[in-house]
N, CA, C and O atoms as CSV, one atom per row, in Angstrom:
chain,resi,resn,atom,element,x,y,z
A,1,MET,N,N,-33.311,-42.403,0.809
A,1,MET,CA,C,-31.962,-41.773,1.574
A,1,MET,C,C,-32.152,-40.219,1.354
A,1,MET,O,O,-32.270,-39.690,0.248
A,2,ILE,N,N,-32.164,-39.585,2.541
A,2,ILE,CA,C,-32.209,-38.180,2.570
A,2,ILE,C,C,-30.823,-37.460,2.766
A,2,ILE,O,O,-30.096,-38.021,3.586
A,3,MET,N,N,-30.372,-36.453,2.239
A,3,MET,CA,C,-29.166,-35.861,2.404
A,3,MET,C,C,-29.352,-34.540,2.959
A,3,MET,O,O,-30.175,-33.753,2.492
A,4,LYS,N,N,-28.665,-34.299,3.870
A,4,LYS,CA,C,-28.580,-33.122,4.360
A,4,LYS,C,C,-27.440,-32.174,4.284
A,4,LYS,O,O,-26.307,-32.495,4.642
A,5,TYR,N,N,-27.760,-30.957,3.795
A,5,TYR,CA,C,-26.558,-29.978,3.424
A,5,TYR,C,C,-26.334,-28.775,4.405
A,5,TYR,O,O,-27.321,-28.072,4.623
A,6,LYS,N,N,-25.499,-28.550,4.841
A,6,LYS,CA,C,-24.802,-27.508,5.573
A,6,LYS,C,C,-24.931,-26.156,4.807
A,6,LYS,O,O,-24.552,-25.982,3.648
A,7,LYS,N,N,-25.510,-25.237,5.597
A,7,LYS,CA,C,-25.661,-23.973,5.320
A,7,LYS,C,C,-24.086,-23.090,5.234
A,7,LYS,O,O,-23.265,-22.976,6.144
A,8,LYS,N,N,-24.023,-22.647,4.110
A,8,LYS,CA,C,-22.691,-21.686,4.200
A,8,LYS,C,C,-22.939,-20.459,4.886
A,8,LYS,O,O,-23.875,-19.670,4.759
A,9,LYS,N,N,-21.676,-20.427,5.835
A,9,LYS,CA,C,-21.431,-19.096,6.585
A,9,LYS,C,C,-20.951,-17.951,5.851
A,9,LYS,O,O,-20.207,-18.248,4.916
A,10,ILE,N,N,-21.174,-16.721,6.021
A,10,ILE,CA,C,-20.707,-15.797,5.023
A,10,ILE,C,C,-20.270,-14.717,6.001
A,10,ILE,O,O,-21.009,-14.580,6.975
A,11,PHE,N,N,-19.278,-13.980,5.927
A,11,PHE,CA,C,-18.457,-13.435,7.113
A,11,PHE,C,C,-18.127,-12.171,6.138
A,11,PHE,O,O,-17.623,-12.226,5.016
A,12,LYS,N,N,-18.571,-10.946,6.908
A,12,LYS,CA,C,-18.404,-9.745,6.070
A,12,LYS,C,C,-17.741,-8.877,6.700
A,12,LYS,O,O,-18.170,-8.583,7.816
A,13,LEU,N,N,-16.407,-8.142,6.167
A,13,LEU,CA,C,-15.301,-7.228,6.762
A,13,LEU,C,C,-16.378,-6.280,6.897
A,13,LEU,O,O,-17.393,-6.233,6.202
A,14,ASP,N,N,-15.941,-5.244,8.220
A,14,ASP,CA,C,-16.500,-4.150,8.401
A,14,ASP,C,C,-15.638,-3.114,7.114
A,14,ASP,O,O,-14.685,-3.461,6.415
A,15,GLU,N,N,-16.335,-1.829,7.123
A,15,GLU,CA,C,-15.703,-1.142,5.757
A,15,GLU,C,C,-14.745,-0.411,6.449
A,15,GLU,O,O,-15.136,-0.183,7.594
A,16,VAL,N,N,-13.525,0.098,6.183
A,16,VAL,CA,C,-12.395,0.959,6.482
A,16,VAL,C,C,-12.854,2.254,6.382
A,16,VAL,O,O,-13.246,2.776,5.338
A,17,GLU,N,N,-12.798,2.826,7.583
A,17,GLU,CA,C,-13.107,4.560,7.319
A,17,GLU,C,C,-11.750,4.921,6.408
A,17,GLU,O,O,-10.576,4.611,6.612
A,18,GLU,N,N,-12.301,5.626,5.423
A,18,GLU,CA,C,-11.376,6.231,4.548
A,18,GLU,C,C,-10.271,7.289,5.135
A,18,GLU,O,O,-9.112,7.390,4.732
A,19,GLU,N,N,-10.838,7.994,6.096
A,19,GLU,CA,C,-10.205,8.832,6.570
A,19,GLU,C,C,-9.179,8.217,7.862
A,19,GLU,O,O,-8.762,8.972,8.741
A,20,ARG,N,N,-8.937,7.125,7.835
A,20,ARG,CA,C,-7.939,6.276,8.723
A,20,ARG,C,C,-6.442,6.209,8.366
A,20,ARG,O,O,-5.422,6.151,9.052
A,21,VAL,N,N,-6.742,6.244,6.707
A,21,VAL,CA,C,-5.225,6.152,5.958
A,21,VAL,C,C,-5.396,7.088,4.938
A,21,VAL,O,O,-6.431,7.669,4.611
A,22,SER,N,N,-4.005,7.193,4.357
A,22,SER,CA,C,-3.900,7.464,2.864
A,22,SER,C,C,-2.922,6.689,2.394
A,22,SER,O,O,-1.841,6.293,2.831
A,23,VAL,N,N,-3.592,6.543,1.310
A,23,VAL,CA,C,-2.750,5.678,-0.214
A,23,VAL,C,C,-2.240,6.332,-1.176
A,23,VAL,O,O,-2.903,7.083,-1.891
A,24,PHE,N,N,-1.023,6.124,-1.302
A,24,PHE,CA,C,-0.472,7.136,-2.483
A,24,PHE,C,C,0.328,6.023,-3.453
A,24,PHE,O,O,1.019,5.111,-2.999
A,25,ALA,N,N,0.091,6.284,-4.902
A,25,ALA,CA,C,0.647,5.157,-5.841
A,25,ALA,C,C,2.155,5.995,-6.226
A,25,ALA,O,O,2.276,7.216,-6.326
A,26,LEU,N,N,3.094,5.097,-6.379
A,26,LEU,CA,C,4.414,5.598,-7.039
A,26,LEU,C,C,4.570,4.787,-8.400
A,26,LEU,O,O,4.187,3.634,-8.596
A,27,VAL,N,N,5.108,5.492,-9.149
A,27,VAL,CA,C,5.464,4.751,-10.583
A,27,VAL,C,C,7.025,4.915,-10.533
A,27,VAL,O,O,7.501,6.043,-10.664
A,28,SER,N,N,7.748,3.943,-10.368
A,28,SER,CA,C,9.374,3.774,-10.315
A,28,SER,C,C,9.708,2.661,-10.745
A,28,SER,O,O,9.099,1.681,-10.317
A,29,GLN,N,N,10.967,2.456,-11.893
A,29,GLN,CA,C,11.431,1.179,-11.922
A,29,GLN,C,C,12.561,0.793,-11.037
A,29,GLN,O,O,13.347,-0.093,-11.371
A,30,ALA,N,N,12.662,1.456,-9.889
A,30,ALA,CA,C,13.567,1.277,-8.794
A,30,ALA,C,C,13.361,0.035,-8.184
A,30,ALA,O,O,12.168,-0.262,-8.113
A,31,LYS,N,N,14.148,-0.796,-7.716
A,31,LYS,CA,C,14.101,-1.678,-6.659
A,31,LYS,C,C,13.498,-1.523,-5.448
A,31,LYS,O,O,13.510,-0.422,-4.897
A,32,ASP,N,N,13.044,-2.340,-5.024
A,32,ASP,CA,C,12.215,-1.961,-3.726
A,32,ASP,C,C,13.026,-1.220,-2.734
A,32,ASP,O,O,12.767,-0.072,-2.372
A,33,TYR,N,N,14.219,-2.076,-2.228
A,33,TYR,CA,C,15.187,-1.631,-1.221
A,33,TYR,C,C,15.717,-0.375,-1.684
A,33,TYR,O,O,15.919,0.487,-0.828
A,34,LYS,N,N,15.985,-0.112,-2.926
A,34,LYS,CA,C,16.445,1.420,-3.190
A,34,LYS,C,C,15.511,2.314,-3.053
A,34,LYS,O,O,15.773,3.364,-2.466
A,35,LEU,N,N,14.380,2.095,-3.513
A,35,LEU,CA,C,13.128,3.127,-3.267
A,35,LEU,C,C,12.945,3.399,-1.686
A,35,LEU,O,O,12.950,4.535,-1.212
A,36,SER,N,N,12.799,2.342,-1.004
A,36,SER,CA,C,12.573,2.567,0.427
A,36,SER,C,C,14.203,3.385,0.909
A,36,SER,O,O,14.049,4.441,1.523
A,37,TRP,N,N,15.160,3.098,0.746
A,37,TRP,CA,C,16.079,3.865,0.979
A,37,TRP,C,C,16.100,5.340,0.640
A,37,TRP,O,O,16.634,6.135,1.414
A,38,HIS,N,N,15.551,5.725,-0.465
A,38,HIS,CA,C,15.211,7.117,-0.877
A,38,HIS,C,C,14.181,7.685,0.027
A,38,HIS,O,O,14.407,8.762,0.579
A,39,LEU,N,N,13.128,7.083,0.213
A,39,LEU,CA,C,12.135,7.504,1.218
A,39,LEU,C,C,12.660,7.884,2.657
A,39,LEU,O,O,12.467,8.924,3.286
A,40,ASN,N,N,13.415,6.694,3.026
A,40,ASN,CA,C,14.020,6.982,4.396
A,40,ASN,C,C,14.921,8.106,4.236
A,40,ASN,O,O,14.855,8.879,5.192
A,41,LYS,N,N,15.634,8.400,3.451
A,41,LYS,CA,C,16.477,9.795,3.496
A,41,LYS,C,C,15.728,10.968,3.475
A,41,LYS,O,O,15.993,11.915,4.216
A,42,LEU,N,N,14.685,10.969,2.568
A,42,LEU,CA,C,13.824,11.971,2.111
A,42,LEU,C,C,12.993,12.476,3.422
A,42,LEU,O,O,12.912,13.626,3.853
A,43,LEU,N,N,12.520,11.523,3.827
A,43,LEU,CA,C,11.254,11.699,4.806
A,43,LEU,C,C,11.646,11.518,6.540
A,43,LEU,O,O,10.854,11.620,7.477
A,44,SER,N,N,13.107,11.223,6.599
A,44,SER,CA,C,13.557,11.284,7.980
A,44,SER,C,C,12.926,9.890,8.743
A,44,SER,O,O,12.579,9.829,9.923
A,45,ILE,N,N,12.881,8.902,7.840
A,45,ILE,CA,C,11.947,7.701,8.687
A,45,ILE,C,C,12.906,6.475,8.642
A,45,ILE,O,O,14.080,6.659,8.322
A,46,ASP,N,N,12.477,5.307,8.934
A,46,ASP,CA,C,13.412,4.069,8.776
A,46,ASP,C,C,12.565,2.897,8.208
A,46,ASP,O,O,12.481,1.928,8.963
A,47,LEU,N,N,11.884,2.802,6.943
A,47,LEU,CA,C,11.213,1.634,6.310
A,47,LEU,C,C,12.349,0.693,6.313
A,47,LEU,O,O,13.513,0.917,5.982
A,48,GLN,N,N,11.752,-0.528,6.793
A,48,GLN,CA,C,12.522,-1.751,7.146
A,48,GLN,C,C,11.764,-2.917,6.251
A,48,GLN,O,O,10.539,-2.913,6.134
A,49,LYS,N,N,12.456,-3.739,5.741
A,49,LYS,CA,C,12.032,-4.986,5.142
A,49,LYS,C,C,11.239,-5.572,6.172
A,49,LYS,O,O,11.686,-5.676,7.315
A,50,ASP,N,N,10.039,-5.983,5.844
A,50,ASP,CA,C,9.149,-6.785,6.379
A,50,ASP,C,C,8.613,-7.991,6.067
A,50,ASP,O,O,9.289,-8.404,5.126
A,51,LYS,N,N,7.829,-8.733,6.315
A,51,LYS,CA,C,7.581,-10.076,5.496
A,51,LYS,C,C,6.985,-9.956,4.157
A,51,LYS,O,O,6.577,-8.806,3.995
A,52,ASN,N,N,6.780,-10.719,3.125
A,52,ASN,CA,C,5.908,-10.352,2.000
A,52,ASN,C,C,4.692,-10.523,2.338
A,52,ASN,O,O,4.367,-11.379,3.161
A,53,TYR,N,N,3.845,-9.727,1.747
A,53,TYR,CA,C,2.517,-9.953,1.634
A,53,TYR,C,C,1.920,-10.938,0.610
A,53,TYR,O,O,2.146,-10.769,-0.588
A,54,ILE,N,N,1.063,-12.097,1.106
A,54,ILE,CA,C,0.610,-12.823,0.036
A,54,ILE,C,C,-0.513,-12.916,-0.136
A,54,ILE,O,O,-1.321,-13.004,0.790
A,55,CYS,N,N,-0.817,-12.920,-1.347
A,55,CYS,CA,C,-2.260,-12.745,-1.782
A,55,CYS,C,C,-2.422,-14.064,-2.741
A,55,CYS,O,O,-1.637,-14.627,-3.504
A,56,ARG,N,N,-3.660,-14.289,-2.403
A,56,ARG,CA,C,-4.123,-15.374,-3.068
A,56,ARG,C,C,-3.044,-16.917,-3.153
A,56,ARG,O,O,-2.891,-17.688,-4.099
A,57,GLY,N,N,-2.617,-16.934,-2.180
A,57,GLY,CA,C,-1.861,-17.956,-1.845
A,57,GLY,C,C,-0.544,-18.344,-2.632
A,57,GLY,O,O,0.051,-19.366,-2.293
A,58,LYS,N,N,-0.038,-17.515,-3.739
A,58,LYS,CA,C,0.751,-18.190,-4.621
A,58,LYS,C,C,1.669,-16.689,-5.051
A,58,LYS,O,O,2.744,-16.763,-5.647
A,59,SER,N,N,1.064,-15.407,-4.652
A,59,SER,CA,C,2.025,-14.144,-5.253
A,59,SER,C,C,2.402,-13.581,-3.931
A,59,SER,O,O,1.718,-13.362,-2.931
A,60,PHE,N,N,3.519,-13.424,-4.151
A,60,PHE,CA,C,4.308,-12.685,-3.065
A,60,PHE,C,C,4.687,-11.151,-3.299
A,60,PHE,O,O,5.314,-10.822,-4.306
A,61,PHE,N,N,4.348,-10.365,-2.485
A,61,PHE,CA,C,4.519,-8.984,-2.740
A,61,PHE,C,C,5.757,-8.101,-1.573
A,61,PHE,O,O,5.630,-7.980,-0.355
A,62,SER,N,N,6.617,-7.719,-2.226
A,62,SER,CA,C,7.545,-7.054,-1.114
A,62,SER,C,C,7.080,-6.105,-0.341
A,62,SER,O,O,6.039,-5.613,-0.776
A,63,ARG,N,N,7.437,-5.696,0.575
A,63,ARG,CA,C,6.773,-4.598,1.691
A,63,ARG,C,C,7.928,-4.373,2.566
A,63,ARG,O,O,8.769,-5.223,2.860
A,64,PHE,N,N,7.889,-3.015,3.000
A,64,PHE,CA,C,8.814,-2.217,3.858
A,64,PHE,C,C,7.684,-1.663,4.889
A,64,PHE,O,O,6.533,-1.330,4.607
A,65,LYS,N,N,8.381,-1.651,6.277
A,65,LYS,CA,C,7.275,-0.987,7.019
A,65,LYS,C,C,8.136,-0.204,7.913
A,65,LYS,O,O,9.253,-0.598,8.248
A,66,PHE,N,N,7.577,0.994,8.331
A,66,PHE,CA,C,7.871,1.764,9.689
A,66,PHE,C,C,6.621,1.867,10.688
A,66,PHE,O,O,5.461,1.910,10.278
A,67,LEU,N,N,6.888,1.893,11.699
A,67,LEU,CA,C,5.694,2.066,12.759
A,67,LEU,C,C,5.485,3.205,13.717
A,67,LEU,O,O,4.450,3.395,14.355
A,68,GLU,N,N,6.752,4.066,13.760
A,68,GLU,CA,C,6.451,5.101,14.731
A,68,GLU,C,C,6.977,6.516,13.948
A,68,GLU,O,O,8.064,7.019,14.233
A,69,SER,N,N,6.297,6.948,13.184
A,69,SER,CA,C,6.656,8.233,12.545
A,69,SER,C,C,5.663,9.001,13.011
A,69,SER,O,O,4.508,8.689,12.722
A,70,GLU,N,N,5.903,10.065,13.761
A,70,GLU,CA,C,5.159,11.172,14.447
A,70,GLU,C,C,4.010,11.849,13.564
A,70,GLU,O,O,2.863,12.153,13.894
A,71,LYS,N,N,4.679,11.993,12.326
A,71,LYS,CA,C,3.910,12.928,11.565
A,71,LYS,C,C,2.824,12.004,10.554
A,71,LYS,O,O,1.768,12.538,10.214
A,72,TYR,N,N,3.108,10.766,10.154
A,72,TYR,CA,C,2.676,10.145,9.125
A,72,TYR,C,C,1.949,8.713,9.794
A,72,TYR,O,O,1.106,8.046,9.195
A,73,GLY,N,N,2.457,8.421,11.114
A,73,GLY,CA,C,1.801,7.118,11.780
A,73,GLY,C,C,2.720,5.908,11.252
A,73,GLY,O,O,3.891,6.185,10.996
A,74,SER,N,N,2.317,4.711,11.088
A,74,SER,CA,C,2.617,4.125,10.633
A,74,SER,C,C,2.757,3.982,8.828
A,74,SER,O,O,1.767,3.876,8.104
A,75,LEU,N,N,3.824,4.000,8.448
A,75,LEU,CA,C,4.265,3.592,6.620
A,75,LEU,C,C,4.336,2.335,6.166
A,75,LEU,O,O,4.934,1.462,6.796
A,76,THR,N,N,3.749,2.123,5.057
A,76,THR,CA,C,3.986,0.806,4.471
A,76,THR,C,C,4.093,1.065,2.863
A,76,THR,O,O,3.358,1.750,2.151
A,77,LEU,N,N,5.338,0.235,2.493
A,77,LEU,CA,C,5.478,0.532,0.950
A,77,LEU,C,C,5.581,-0.819,0.483
A,77,LEU,O,O,6.503,-1.573,0.794
A,78,THR,N,N,4.481,-1.158,-0.377
A,78,THR,CA,C,4.149,-2.230,-0.785
A,78,THR,C,C,4.289,-2.452,-2.151
A,78,THR,O,O,3.732,-1.562,-2.792
A,79,SER,N,N,5.013,-3.606,-3.088
A,79,SER,CA,C,5.322,-3.568,-4.192
A,79,SER,C,C,3.643,-3.923,-4.978
A,79,SER,O,O,2.746,-4.481,-4.347
A,80,ASN,N,N,3.505,-3.487,-6.369
A,80,ASN,CA,C,2.326,-3.815,-6.703
A,80,ASN,C,C,2.383,-5.044,-7.969
A,80,ASN,O,O,1.393,-5.523,-8.522
A,81,ASN,N,N,3.725,-5.369,-8.227
A,81,ASN,CA,C,3.804,-6.520,-9.161
A,81,ASN,C,C,4.933,-7.602,-8.087
A,81,ASN,O,O,5.948,-7.339,-7.442
A,82,SER,N,N,4.088,-8.967,-8.325
A,82,SER,CA,C,5.205,-9.868,-7.601
A,82,SER,C,C,5.635,-11.041,-8.881
A,82,SER,O,O,5.907,-12.220,-8.657
A,83,GLY,N,N,5.620,-10.548,-9.907
A,83,GLY,CA,C,6.400,-11.623,-11.155
A,83,GLY,C,C,5.261,-12.372,-11.553
A,83,GLY,O,O,5.118,-12.787,-12.703
A,84,LYS,N,N,4.567,-12.529,-10.772
A,84,LYS,CA,C,3.123,-13.681,-10.962
A,84,LYS,C,C,1.627,-12.996,-11.331
A,84,LYS,O,O,0.681,-13.633,-11.796
A,85,GLY,N,N,1.627,-11.818,-11.077
A,85,GLY,CA,C,0.490,-10.938,-11.075
A,85,GLY,C,C,0.605,-9.324,-10.458
A,85,GLY,O,O,1.626,-8.775,-10.046
A,86,TYR,N,N,-0.208,-8.992,-10.504
A,86,TYR,CA,C,-0.623,-7.619,-9.487
A,86,TYR,C,C,-1.528,-7.616,-8.553
A,86,TYR,O,O,-2.594,-8.223,-8.657
A,87,LEU,N,N,-1.128,-6.822,-7.394
A,87,LEU,CA,C,-1.838,-6.939,-6.271
A,87,LEU,C,C,-2.851,-5.986,-6.628
A,87,LEU,O,O,-3.868,-6.302,-6.009
A,88,GLU,N,N,-3.040,-5.039,-7.284
A,88,GLU,CA,C,-4.372,-4.323,-7.815
A,88,GLU,C,C,-4.328,-4.100,-9.136
A,88,GLU,O,O,-3.824,-3.156,-9.744
A,89,THR,N,N,-5.115,-5.409,-9.684
A,89,THR,CA,C,-5.311,-5.636,-11.116
A,89,THR,C,C,-5.579,-4.384,-12.031
A,89,THR,O,O,-5.188,-4.358,-13.198
A,90,THR,N,N,-6.025,-3.708,-11.648
A,90,THR,CA,C,-6.690,-2.430,-12.204
A,90,THR,C,C,-5.852,-1.237,-12.452
A,90,THR,O,O,-6.198,-0.316,-13.192
A,91,GLN,N,N,-4.495,-1.304,-11.660
A,91,GLN,CA,C,-3.704,-0.557,-11.484
A,91,GLN,C,C,-2.075,-0.837,-12.146
A,91,GLN,O,O,-1.131,-0.172,-11.717
A,92,LYS,N,N,-1.893,-1.836,-13.169
A,92,LYS,CA,C,-1.224,-2.339,-13.580
A,92,LYS,C,C,0.121,-1.165,-13.914
A,92,LYS,O,O,1.257,-1.620,-13.778
A,93,LYS,N,N,0.038,-0.300,-14.164
A,93,LYS,CA,C,1.181,0.940,-14.270
A,93,LYS,C,C,1.818,1.442,-13.059
A,93,LYS,O,O,2.862,2.095,-13.084
A,94,ILE,N,N,1.091,1.088,-11.840
A,94,ILE,CA,C,1.635,1.491,-10.413
A,94,ILE,C,C,2.412,0.290,-10.185
A,94,ILE,O,O,2.018,-0.863,-10.356
A,95,ASN,N,N,3.778,0.739,-9.704
A,95,ASN,CA,C,4.703,-0.033,-9.040
A,95,ASN,C,C,4.753,-0.450,-7.756
A,95,ASN,O,O,5.153,-1.556,-7.393
A,96,TYR,N,N,4.210,0.726,-6.820
A,96,TYR,CA,C,4.630,0.634,-5.497
A,96,TYR,C,C,3.368,1.490,-4.693
A,96,TYR,O,O,3.129,2.636,-5.076
A,97,PHE,N,N,2.570,0.891,-3.562
A,97,PHE,CA,C,1.679,1.793,-3.029
A,97,PHE,C,C,2.346,2.399,-1.517
A,97,PHE,O,O,3.027,1.688,-0.777
A,98,LEU,N,N,2.076,3.542,-1.287
A,98,LEU,CA,C,2.681,3.958,0.024
A,98,LEU,C,C,1.524,4.285,1.027
A,98,LEU,O,O,0.816,5.253,0.750
A,99,THR,N,N,1.283,3.618,2.090
A,99,THR,CA,C,0.198,3.548,2.871
A,99,THR,C,C,0.705,4.598,4.130
A,99,THR,O,O,1.856,4.419,4.526
A,100,THR,N,N,-0.117,5.710,4.791
A,100,THR,CA,C,0.252,6.345,5.983
A,100,THR,C,C,-0.975,5.692,6.890
A,100,THR,O,O,-2.102,5.395,6.494
A,101,GLY,N,N,-0.356,5.540,8.391
A,101,GLY,CA,C,-1.277,5.360,9.230
A,101,GLY,C,C,-2.115,6.149,9.802
A,101,GLY,O,O,-3.165,5.742,10.300
A,102,ASN,N,N,-1.675,7.596,9.795
A,102,ASN,CA,C,-2.353,8.782,10.424
A,102,ASN,C,C,-3.332,9.591,9.317
A,102,ASN,O,O,-3.026,9.484,8.129
A,103,ILE,N,N,-4.432,10.348,9.666
A,103,ILE,CA,C,-5.005,11.169,9.141
A,103,ILE,C,C,-4.198,12.265,8.578
A,103,ILE,O,O,-3.602,12.896,9.451
A,104,LEU,N,N,-4.012,12.659,7.419
A,104,LEU,CA,C,-3.369,13.583,6.706
A,104,LEU,C,C,-4.289,14.778,6.315
A,104,LEU,O,O,-5.344,14.566,5.717
A,105,GLU,N,N,-3.913,15.955,6.633
A,105,GLU,CA,C,-4.480,17.141,6.007
A,105,GLU,C,C,-4.492,17.249,4.424
A,105,GLU,O,O,-3.754,16.499,3.786
A,106,ARG,N,N,-5.107,17.933,3.935
A,106,ARG,CA,C,-4.806,18.205,2.425
A,106,ARG,C,C,-3.472,18.668,2.057
A,106,ARG,O,O,-2.819,18.090,1.188
A,107,ASN,N,N,-3.024,19.739,2.718
A,107,ASN,CA,C,-1.871,20.199,2.332
A,107,ASN,C,C,-0.774,19.123,2.941
A,107,ASN,O,O,0.345,19.217,2.436
A,108,GLU,N,N,-0.940,18.150,3.922
A,108,GLU,CA,C,0.043,17.320,4.030
A,108,GLU,C,C,0.197,16.299,3.213
A,108,GLU,O,O,1.292,15.740,3.165
A,109,LYS,N,N,-0.813,15.893,2.465
A,109,LYS,CA,C,-0.880,15.146,1.390
A,109,LYS,C,C,-0.258,15.618,0.104
A,109,LYS,O,O,0.285,14.834,-0.674
A,110,ASN,N,N,-0.338,16.778,-0.085
A,110,ASN,CA,C,0.093,17.409,-1.127
A,110,ASN,C,C,1.562,17.951,-1.163
A,110,ASN,O,O,2.194,18.362,-2.137
A,111,GLU,N,N,1.964,17.842,0.216
A,111,GLU,CA,C,3.368,18.242,0.327
A,111,GLU,C,C,4.021,16.817,0.257
A,111,GLU,O,O,5.121,16.755,-0.292
A,112,LEU,N,N,3.362,15.447,0.845
A,112,LEU,CA,C,4.187,14.279,0.769
A,112,LEU,C,C,4.278,13.882,-0.568
A,112,LEU,O,O,5.245,13.200,-0.908
A,113,VAL,N,N,3.161,14.298,-1.628
A,113,VAL,CA,C,3.384,13.947,-3.007
A,113,VAL,C,C,4.409,14.618,-3.582
A,113,VAL,O,O,5.253,13.950,-4.179
A,114,ARG,N,N,4.535,16.009,-3.522
A,114,ARG,CA,C,5.492,16.888,-3.998
A,114,ARG,C,C,6.841,16.638,-3.452
A,114,ARG,O,O,7.717,16.814,-4.300
A,115,LYS,N,N,7.353,16.209,-2.061
A,115,LYS,CA,C,8.573,15.476,-1.962
A,115,LYS,C,C,8.834,14.216,-2.506
A,115,LYS,O,O,10.026,13.932,-2.624
A,116,ILE,N,N,7.873,13.257,-2.924
A,116,ILE,CA,C,8.247,12.037,-3.227
A,116,ILE,C,C,8.597,12.233,-4.846
A,116,ILE,O,O,9.573,11.753,-5.422
A,117,ASN,N,N,7.675,12.962,-5.361
A,117,ASN,CA,C,8.010,13.519,-6.815
A,117,ASN,C,C,9.448,13.936,-7.079
A,117,ASN,O,O,9.955,13.770,-8.189
A,118,THR,N,N,10.127,14.496,-6.027
A,118,THR,CA,C,11.538,14.994,-6.070
A,118,THR,C,C,12.570,13.809,-6.130
A,118,THR,O,O,13.757,13.933,-6.431
A,119,ILE,N,N,11.996,12.766,-5.830
A,119,ILE,CA,C,13.133,11.667,-5.773
A,119,ILE,C,C,13.497,11.268,-7.403
A,119,ILE,O,O,12.582,11.294,-8.225
A,120,SER,N,N,14.590,10.978,-7.728
A,120,SER,CA,C,15.043,10.744,-9.240
A,120,SER,C,C,14.447,9.564,-9.523
A,120,SER,O,O,14.118,9.368,-10.693
A,121,GLU,N,N,14.230,8.713,-8.685
A,121,GLU,CA,C,13.987,7.283,-9.021
A,121,GLU,C,C,12.476,7.158,-9.371
A,121,GLU,O,O,12.128,6.143,-9.973
A,122,VAL,N,N,11.502,8.144,-9.031
A,122,VAL,CA,C,10.305,8.245,-9.157
A,122,VAL,C,C,9.806,9.007,-10.147
A,122,VAL,O,O,9.971,10.223,-10.245
A,123,LEU,N,N,9.110,8.215,-10.993
A,123,LEU,CA,C,8.633,9.059,-12.515
A,123,LEU,C,C,7.267,9.728,-12.026
A,123,LEU,O,O,6.962,10.742,-12.655
A,124,PHE,N,N,6.380,9.328,-10.997
A,124,PHE,CA,C,5.497,10.004,-10.852
A,124,PHE,C,C,4.718,9.301,-9.359
A,124,PHE,O,O,4.744,8.085,-9.165
A,125,ALA,N,N,4.097,10.201,-8.459
A,125,ALA,CA,C,3.485,9.843,-7.368
A,125,ALA,C,C,2.414,10.522,-7.338
A,125,ALA,O,O,2.481,11.660,-7.802
A,126,PHE,N,N,1.033,10.013,-6.759
A,126,PHE,CA,C,-0.213,11.039,-6.335
A,126,PHE,C,C,-0.976,10.029,-5.437
A,126,PHE,O,O,-0.710,8.845,-5.229
A,127,GLU,N,N,-1.830,10.671,-5.032
A,127,GLU,CA,C,-2.719,9.912,-3.808
A,127,GLU,C,C,-3.997,8.943,-4.851
A,127,GLU,O,O,-4.444,9.270,-5.951
A,128,ILE,N,N,-4.227,8.071,-4.270
A,128,ILE,CA,C,-5.294,7.127,-4.823
A,128,ILE,C,C,-6.517,7.465,-3.930
A,128,ILE,O,O,-6.625,7.647,-2.717
A,129,ASP,N,N,-7.590,7.490,-5.185
A,129,ASP,CA,C,-9.142,7.764,-4.523
A,129,ASP,C,C,-9.752,6.273,-4.099
A,129,ASP,O,O,-10.055,5.443,-4.957
A,130,PHE,N,N,-9.875,6.068,-2.866
A,130,PHE,CA,C,-10.380,5.046,-2.335
A,130,PHE,C,C,-11.748,4.525,-2.716
A,130,PHE,O,O,-12.111,3.371,-2.484
A,131,LYS,N,N,-12.562,5.541,-3.376
A,131,LYS,CA,C,-13.684,4.784,-3.984
A,131,LYS,C,C,-13.473,4.311,-5.513
A,131,LYS,O,O,-14.464,3.965,-6.156
A,132,LYS,N,N,-12.288,4.296,-6.054
A,132,LYS,CA,C,-12.133,3.841,-7.385
A,132,LYS,C,C,-11.348,2.838,-7.238
A,132,LYS,O,O,-11.090,2.423,-8.368
A,133,THR,N,N,-10.632,1.992,-6.164
A,133,THR,CA,C,-9.983,1.193,-6.368
A,133,THR,C,C,-10.113,-0.013,-5.058
A,133,THR,O,O,-10.687,0.183,-3.986
A,134,ARG,N,N,-9.589,-0.965,-5.376
A,134,ARG,CA,C,-9.959,-2.075,-4.140
A,134,ARG,C,C,-8.603,-2.318,-3.359
A,134,ARG,O,O,-8.450,-3.346,-2.699
A,135,VAL,N,N,-7.628,-1.352,-3.449
A,135,VAL,CA,C,-6.345,-1.555,-2.930
A,135,VAL,C,C,-6.247,-1.352,-1.269
A,135,VAL,O,O,-5.412,-1.890,-0.543
A,136,LEU,N,N,-7.217,-0.520,-0.891
A,136,LEU,CA,C,-7.339,-0.416,0.528
A,136,LEU,C,C,-7.567,-1.952,1.057
A,136,LEU,O,O,-6.852,-2.365,1.970
A,137,ASP,N,N,-8.538,-2.768,0.493
A,137,ASP,CA,C,-9.041,-4.086,0.862
A,137,ASP,C,C,-7.730,-4.931,0.892
A,137,ASP,O,O,-7.340,-5.609,1.844
A,138,ASN,N,N,-7.096,-4.767,-0.362
A,138,ASN,CA,C,-5.631,-5.513,-0.491
A,138,ASN,C,C,-4.766,-5.548,0.800
A,138,ASN,O,O,-4.555,-6.522,1.522
A,139,ILE,N,N,-4.324,-4.306,0.932
A,139,ILE,CA,C,-3.580,-3.722,1.637
A,139,ILE,C,C,-3.666,-3.757,3.039
A,139,ILE,O,O,-2.971,-4.520,3.709
A,140,ILE,N,N,-4.459,-2.996,3.507
A,140,ILE,CA,C,-4.960,-2.843,4.747
A,140,ILE,C,C,-5.608,-3.727,5.764
A,140,ILE,O,O,-5.358,-3.867,6.961
A,141,LEU,N,N,-6.612,-4.358,4.899
A,141,LEU,CA,C,-7.484,-5.447,5.580
A,141,LEU,C,C,-6.904,-6.798,5.748
A,141,LEU,O,O,-7.138,-7.612,6.641
A,142,ASN,N,N,-6.099,-6.897,4.721
A,142,ASN,CA,C,-5.538,-8.322,4.743
A,142,ASN,C,C,-4.160,-8.664,5.228
A,142,ASN,O,O,-3.489,-9.605,4.804
A,143,ASP,N,N,-3.884,-8.011,5.939
A,143,ASP,CA,C,-2.395,-7.597,6.449
A,143,ASP,C,C,-2.015,-8.771,7.325
A,143,ASP,O,O,-0.921,-8.792,7.889
């Protein structure tokens, strides 16, 4: 008896250009809806509850989106903790990720971080280095 095996097909995702988006980390114990309210007020945007991001088939991460910002393009606020695990396991101290759809200049990024850090509910905000985290794959590619 001769057994035939099928070859595995391997699909590779194209790399995301790091200039397409900016990702910011937010450390905050605030509930997602409260933090989105503060961001809406501060940035004059309208983040709204979106479908949860599902990772590994079992973990649900809350997400708020705004698609029409002239300055930032699309904005997405995603929780890093689902109660069953972390979206970005190497960044367990980060509570939320904020992604922008537009390319931001260095001074615009700095200004955005400065503004976010003025929110009383935010302990700390900073830009994420794309080369040191998988967060882009998790948030952008698997949308």
